[in-house]
N, C-alpha and C positions, 0 to 999 in steps of 0.2 A: 555240776556246780550250781544249778538253778535252785536246788533245795537248800544249799548252803547260804545262798544270798537271801532266799525267802525266810529261812529260820532266823538268820541274823537280823533281817529287816524288821521281823515282828518285835524283837527286843528293842531295837534302836527307835523305831516309830513309837512304840509304847512308851519308852523313856521320854522322848521329846514331848509327846502329848501330856504325860504326867507333869513334867516340869512346867509346861505352859499353864496347866490348870493350877498348879501350886502358885506360880508367880502372878497370874492374871486374876484368878478368882479366889485365892487364898485357901484352896482345898488342902488342909493339913493331913487329911486321911488318905490321900490318893496313893502315896508310896506304901502305906500299910496294907491297903486293899490289894495292891499288885503282889506284894510279897506273900500275903496270906493266900492269894489265888494260886501262886506257884506251888506252895506247899499242898494245898487242897488238890490241885491238878495232878501232882506227882502221886499223891495217895490214890486218887481216882484211877490213874493209869495202871497201877499195880493191883489195888484191892477190888476195884469195881469193874475193871476190864480184863486185865491179864489173867487174874486168878479164876474168875467165872469162865473166861475163854478156855482155860485149861480143861475144865470139866466138859465143856461143850466139844472141844477139839478131840478129847479122849474118846467120847462117844461116837462122833461122826467119822473120825478117821478109822475107827474099828469098823463101823458099818460100811464105809467106803471099801475097806480091804475085802470084806465079805463080797461086796458087789463085784469087785475086780476078779475075785477067784470064781464067782458065779458066771462070769463072762458078760455081765450086764454093761460094764463100762465099755467094753470093746464093741458091743452091739450099738450102744448110743454113738460111739465114735464113727462107726460105719454108716449110720443113718444120716448124721449130720455132715459127713466128710465132703460131700460135693460143695456145700456152701462154705464150710470152714477152709477148704483148700484154696479158695479164692481170697478170702480176707485174712487168712493166716498161711500165706504161701510157704513160710519157713517151717511149718510143722508137718512132718511126714503124715501121710494118710494112715489112719487107724492108730496113731500114736495115742497112748493113754491120756495125754493132756487134753485131747479133744473131748473125751467122755467127761473128764473132770470139769471142764469148762461148761459143758452142757448141764451138768448137775448144779453147777453154781448159778448159771443164768436161770434155770428152772426154779430154783429156790427163791431167787430174787423176784422172779415173775409172780410168784405166789405170796410175796411179802413175808417169807420165812427167814428173817435175818439170821437167826441162830443157826440154821442149817447152811445158809449160803456162805458164811465166813469160812467154816472148815473146808467146804468144797472148793472155795476160791483159793485158800491157802495151799490146798493140795494141788490145784491146777497150776498155781505159780511155781511150786516146787517141781512139777513135771516139766513145765516149760523151761525151768532153769537147767535141766539135764541137756538141753539143746543149745545152751548159751556158751559160746567160746570165750567170752569176756565176762567173768562172773560178777564183777562189781558194776556192770553197765547193762541195762535191759535190751533184750532183743526187740525187733519190730513186733513179733508176735506177743511178747509180754506187754508192750505198750498198748497194742490194740485191745488185749484182754483187759488191762487195767482201766483204759478209757471207757470201754463198754460197761465195766462194772461200776465205774463212778457215775455214769449217766443214770444209773439206778432204775432201769426199766422194771416197772412194777405193775402187774395187772390188778392186783387187789391190795389197796392200801389199808390193810386190816387194822394196824395199830393206830393210825390216824382216825379212822372211823370209830374205834373203841374209845379213844380219848375225847372225841366230840360227844359220844354217848354219855361218858362220865360227867361231862360238863353241862349236860342237859340240853343238847341240841335237838331242835324239833324234828330234824331229819339228818341223822349222823352220816348217812351215806351219800348226801348230795354232792360231796366233793369227789366221788368215785370217778365220774367221767372226766372232769377237768384234770385230775391227777394223772389219769391214763394218757390223756392227749399230751400234757406237758412232758411227761417223762418219756414218751415215745418220740417227741420232737428232739429232746435232749439226746436220745440214743442214736437216732438217725444222724443227727449233726455230728456226734462223736465219731461215727463210722466214716462220714464224709471227710471230717478234719484230718483223721489219721490216714485215711486212704490217699489224700492229697500229699501228705508228707512222705508216705511210703510208696507213691506212684502206683497204687493198686487201681486197676480198671474195674470200676463198678458197673459199667455199662455192658454187661454180658447176660445172656439168658439165665444162667444159674443164679447169680446174685440178684438180678432184678426180679426173678421168679420168686426167690425166697423172701425178699423184702416186700414184694407185692402180696405174697401169701400171708406174711405176718400182719401187714396192714389190713388185709381183708379179714383175717381172723379177729384182730382187735376190734375192727368196725363191727363185725358180726356179734361179738360179745356185747358191745355197747348197745347195739340195736336190740338184741334179745333182752338184755337186762332192762332197758328203758320201756320196752313194749309189753313184756309179759310178767315182769316181777314188780311187786310193790317195793318201796323203800326198805321196809323191814325185811322182806324176803331177800333183797340184795345183800344186806348185812349178814343174814343167816347163811345164805348159800356160800358167801365169801368165807365165812368162818369155817363151815363144815367142809367145803371142798378143799381149801388149802391144807388143812390139817389131815384130811382123809388121804390126799395125794401123798403127803409125807409118810404116813403110816404105811401106805401101800408100797412105797419105795423100799421101806425096811423089810416088810413081809416078803416082797418080791425078791429082794436080794437073798434072803435066808432060804426061801423055796428053791431058787436057782442053784444056790450053793449045795443044798442037800441033794438035789438031783445029780449033781456032779461028784457026790460022795466026799464033799469037803467037810472037815472038822470045823463047824461054824464057830464054836466058841473059841477054839485056838486061833482061828482066822481073825476073830474080833480082837482078841488080846494082842496079837501080833501087830495089827494096825494101830490099836489104841496107844501103844507104848510111845508113839511119837507125839502125842498130844501135848504132854506137859513140857517137853523140850522145845516145841514150837512156840508155846506161850512164853516160856522163859527167854527165848531168843528175841522176841519182839518187844520186850519190856523197855530196853533203853530207847528204842525208836518211838514207842508210844509216849513215854514220859517226856522225851525231848519235845515232841510236837505238841502235846497237850499243854505243857508248861508255856511254850511260846505263844499258843493261842490264848491262854488265860491272860497273858500280859496285854495283848491287844484288847481283849474284852474288858478287863478291869481298868485299863487306862482310858476308856471311854472313846476309843477311836471310831468304833462303829456308830456311836451317837453323832460324832462330827460328820461322818460320811452321810448319814441319813439327813441331817440338817442341811448339808451341802446340796443334796439332791432336791430337797424341798425348795430351796432358794432358786436353784436352776430351773426347775419346772414351773415355778411361780413367775419367773421372768419371761419364760417362754410362753406363758398362758396355757400350758398343758394341764389337763385334769390330773391332780396329784393325789386323789383319794387312795391310791395304792401305796404311797410312801410310808405310812405308819407300819405296814406289814413287811417292809424291806429288811428290818434286822433279822428276820427268820431266813430270808434269802441270802443275806450276806454271811450268816453264821453256818448255813448248811454245808458249804465246802470245807469248813474248818472243823466243826464238831457236831456229830449227830445229836448227842445229848443236850448240848447247848442250844442247837436249833429247835429241839423238842421243847425245851424250857421257854425259849422265845415264843414259840407257837402257842403254848399254853398261856403265857403271860399276856399275849395279844388277844386271845379269845376272852380271857377274864376281863381285860381293860376295856375292850371295845364291844364285847358281846360275842357269844359263840356262833350266833347266826347273822352277824354283821358282815358287810362286804370285806372289811379288813380281816376279821376273824377267819372267814372262809378262805381268803386269799393266802393268809399265813399257813393255812393247812395245805393248800395247793402248792405253795413254795416248798414246804417240807417234803411233799411227795414228788416233786418234779426232778429231783436228782439225788445223788448220794454224796458223802463226805469225802471229797477229793483228797485233801491233805492227810486225813486220818488213813485212808485206804492206801495212799502212797507209802506212808510211814509203816503201816502194818504189813502190806503184802510185799513191797520191796525189801523191808527190813527182815522179813521171815526168811529170805534167801540170801541176805547180805548184799543186796544191790544198793550202791551209794550214789550213783550218778543217774539222774532221772531222764536225761535227754529232753524230749519235748512232751513227755507224758503229762506233766502238770498243765502246760499251756493248752494242750488239746482237751484235757479233762475240764479245764475252766471254761473253754469255748463251749463245750457241751453243756455245762452248768449254766452259762449265760443264755444259751438258746432255750434251756428249760424255764429260766426265770422269765424271759420275754414272752414265751408261749403261755406261761401261767398267768401273766398279767392280761394278756389278750382274752384268754379263755375265761378268766374270772369276770372280766367286764361283760363278756357275752352272757355268761350264765347267771351272775349274781348282782350286776350293777343296775 
């Protein structure tokens, strides 16, 4: 029911804000902007997201099916099983969902959004086979969704590329702050869900894996900052992330050929589900994007930012970060809107300004919670979200707070 109230609230709050602006400031265009925005968002949901997603889904579900027949997914499941069996206790060991989740997290880690979405949808579909109540998510599905919404990304390639386009003196200077902020969000998400599901994180396996991941990320940060120039960081990020993805495809094909699998037929078999999945999520996408557009075009976010500015001014707290908040507020709602906010902030305040850089760190600190809930749960027909949204937003908040602190340390 939480999604029901949130979706309805977007329209009601947007309507109240629009009426207030019409009556108090005489803004006669406010209702037209909102209605135009609903039409535009509905078109975007179908033409710019669902249809392109159909092509990407067709490709990667075909590749995924090759990987399954090659035994690669089972191998990944066995490797990660000791850790996943602790945080996903409802998923049997070596279940295909484990391998699918690993593929999703790996693609996210490398900043490869186009590959991460098909892997994630496949993982949600696999987890749904273990779900006794098909319209309500299992504990494992909630944990997976929250981990995904926390947006753990090792290489924020798209953000660095956008900074380069806008003429940043050092496009990759947000690399480390983004990594720190998104890691804080991910760990917070794990803790929040574990508390709700009564999962004991204080055991040698979980602490060992979390400690190992922390050490690995710290090692990457140390190596990049001590041995690579800023230009080399950007180059290595670009080459490494795409090379890994290509190696995954080639590795799956070689493994399948060794098992005497008809690779092309396996690809076609898996690819057939791509279009159907994309069609299934259209109503959920359009519904969520239209509701978000009402909030955005009604100016609600501007009111929130102005309210924060007033509060921090009264408290005597340094409020230099407030102009970047629209990106943070929009990120859980819409990735494309958050990107637009980030670009607009860099153009208005300067690509190398504190506010411009902070907007980039905000954009890289978490993922689009409401969009992911609508997309992933919608793809398998889940209508009740339980505590998935609240835990996802807790992770987002942790990422935002971490982003502010780390930006003050690095850029202020």
